[in-house]
C-alpha positions as CSV (number, residue, x, y, z in Angstrom):
1,M,73.5,50.4,-30.5
2,R,70.4,48.9,-31.7
3,R,68.6,49.5,-34.7
4,P,64.9,50.6,-34.3
5,S,62.8,48.0,-35.8
6,A,59.9,49.1,-38.1
7,A,57.4,47.6,-35.9
8,P,57.4,48.1,-32.3
9,R,58.2,44.7,-30.5
10,A,55.1,43.2,-28.6
11,R,55.7,42.6,-25.2
12,R,55.5,38.9,-24.0
13,V,52.5,38.3,-22.1
14,H,52.2,34.9,-20.5
15,P,48.5,33.6,-21.2
16,T,46.1,33.0,-18.6
17,P,45.2,29.4,-18.3
18,R,41.9,28.3,-20.0
19,P,39.1,26.9,-18.0
20,P,38.6,23.3,-18.5
21,A,36.3,22.2,-21.5
22,G,32.8,22.5,-20.9
23,A,33.1,24.9,-18.0
24,Q,31.7,27.8,-20.2
25,R,28.9,26.0,-21.3
26,R,28.0,24.9,-17.7
27,R,28.2,28.5,-16.7
28,D,26.0,29.7,-19.6
29,A,23.5,26.9,-18.8
30,A,23.1,27.6,-15.3
31,S,22.5,31.3,-15.9
32,G,20.1,30.7,-18.8
33,A,16.7,29.6,-19.5
34,D,17.1,26.3,-17.3
35,S,17.2,28.3,-14.0
36,G,14.5,26.9,-11.4
37,Q,14.0,23.5,-13.4
38,A,14.9,21.7,-10.6
39,T,12.3,23.7,-8.4
40,A,9.7,22.9,-11.0
41,E,10.3,19.0,-11.2
42,L,10.4,18.8,-7.3
43,A,7.2,20.8,-7.3
44,V,5.6,17.9,-9.9
45,G,7.7,15.0,-8.4
46,L,6.8,15.3,-4.8
47,P,3.1,15.0,-4.7
48,S,3.3,12.1,-7.4
49,V,5.7,10.2,-4.8
50,F,3.3,11.0,-1.9
51,V,0.3,9.6,-3.7
52,V,2.3,6.4,-4.8
53,F,3.3,5.8,-1.1
54,F,-0.3,6.5,0.0
55,L,-1.7,4.0,-2.4
56,A,0.9,1.4,-1.4
57,A,0.1,1.9,2.3
58,W,-3.8,1.6,1.3
59,M,-3.2,-1.6,-0.4
60,L,-1.2,-3.1,2.5
61,G,-4.3,-2.2,4.7
62,V,-6.5,-4.2,2.1
63,V,-4.4,-7.2,1.9
64,G,-3.7,-7.1,5.9
65,A,-7.6,-7.1,6.3
66,Q,-8.1,-9.8,3.8
67,A,-5.6,-11.9,5.8
68,R,-7.4,-11.3,8.9
69,C,-10.8,-11.9,7.4
70,A,-9.1,-15.7,6.2
71,D,-7.8,-16.3,9.8
72,A,-11.1,-15.5,11.3
73,A,-13.2,-17.7,9.0
74,R,-10.7,-20.5,9.6
75,V,-11.2,-20.2,13.3
76,G,-14.9,-20.1,13.3
77,A,-15.1,-23.0,11.1
78,R,-12.9,-24.8,13.1
79,L,-14.8,-23.8,16.3
80,A,-18.1,-24.4,15.1
81,A,-17.2,-27.7,13.6
82,R,-16.0,-29.0,16.7
83,G,-19.4,-28.3,18.3
84,E,-18.8,-24.9,20.1
85,T,-21.9,-22.8,20.9
86,A,-22.7,-19.8,18.4
87,A,-21.6,-17.4,21.1
88,A,-18.4,-18.9,21.4
89,V,-17.8,-19.0,17.7
90,T,-18.8,-15.3,17.3
91,A,-16.5,-14.3,20.1
92,A,-13.7,-15.9,18.6
93,V,-14.4,-14.5,15.0
94,T,-14.9,-11.2,16.6
95,R,-11.3,-11.1,18.0
96,A,-9.4,-12.4,14.9
97,A,-11.4,-10.2,12.5
98,P,-11.2,-6.5,11.6
99,R,-13.4,-4.2,13.2
100,D,-17.0,-4.0,12.0
101,A,-16.7,-7.5,10.1
102,T,-19.8,-9.6,9.6
103,L,-20.0,-13.2,10.3
104,R,-22.4,-15.6,8.3
105,M,-22.4,-19.5,9.1
106,H,-24.3,-21.9,6.9
107,R,-24.5,-25.6,7.6
108,Q,-25.8,-27.9,4.8
109,A,-24.9,-31.6,3.8
110,G,-22.3,-32.2,6.7
111,L,-20.3,-28.9,5.6
112,L,-20.1,-25.9,7.8
113,D,-19.4,-22.8,5.7
114,V,-18.2,-19.6,7.5
115,E,-18.0,-16.3,5.8
116,V,-16.4,-13.3,7.1
117,S,-16.4,-10.0,5.3
118,A,-15.2,-6.5,6.3
119,R,-15.4,-3.1,4.5
120,V,-11.9,-1.5,4.2
121,G,-11.5,2.2,3.4
122,A,-8.7,4.9,4.0
123,A,-9.7,6.6,7.2
124,G,-10.7,10.4,6.7
125,L,-10.2,10.1,2.8
126,G,-13.1,8.2,1.9
127,R,-13.9,10.4,-1.1
128,L,-10.4,10.1,-2.5
129,V,-10.1,6.4,-2.1
130,P,-12.9,4.1,-2.5
131,A,-13.8,1.6,0.3
132,L,-13.4,-2.1,-0.6
133,V,-15.2,-5.1,0.9
134,V,-13.0,-8.1,1.7
135,T,-14.7,-11.5,2.1
136,A,-13.1,-14.8,3.2
137,H,-14.9,-18.4,3.2
138,A,-13.8,-21.3,5.1
139,V,-15.6,-24.6,4.6
140,T,-15.0,-27.7,7.1
141,P,-17.1,-31.1,7.6
142,V,-19.1,-31.1,10.6
143,E,-17.9,-33.4,13.4
144,P,-20.0,-36.4,14.3
145,T,-19.8,-35.1,18.1
146,A,-20.9,-31.5,17.0
147,C,-23.1,-29.5,19.5
148,T,-26.6,-30.2,19.5
149,A,-27.6,-27.6,21.9
150,P,-30.2,-25.1,20.7
151,D,-27.7,-22.1,20.4
152,C,-25.4,-24.1,18.1
153,P,-24.9,-22.9,14.4
154,R,-27.9,-24.2,12.5
155,P,-28.4,-24.4,8.6
156,G,-29.3,-21.1,7.2
157,P,-30.2,-19.5,3.9
158,P,-27.5,-20.1,1.3
């Protein structure tokens, strides 16, 4: 027979596995004061991303209008120096330039200066984004056989 011991024998219990290190902290953090933080960051960040993309698209439009003005000025200068009529030069520049562009031609000292300018703004958002005026110049010598008809580009005020 066995002798009773002074203290009852403790039952041997298999310990439950411990959670991985940091799991408790993650669970506490998710249920604590940081809940909803991602939503707040998204609410602040999304409009900022929209503004950046909008301004980038607007600047691409401005750069594109500048390139079209430069092309139109070159076309106009080439045609006018070759001796085309003012109507033909204006028609060619109008086709190449942005909408509502203005054309100015000056001839002095054997050179022809063609200036094309256009106002570029964000459609419908004129109060938020200012309209810019882009301008391009093209200067070319007048060819000796250039037009002498009455509707040829004549010297204008500088």
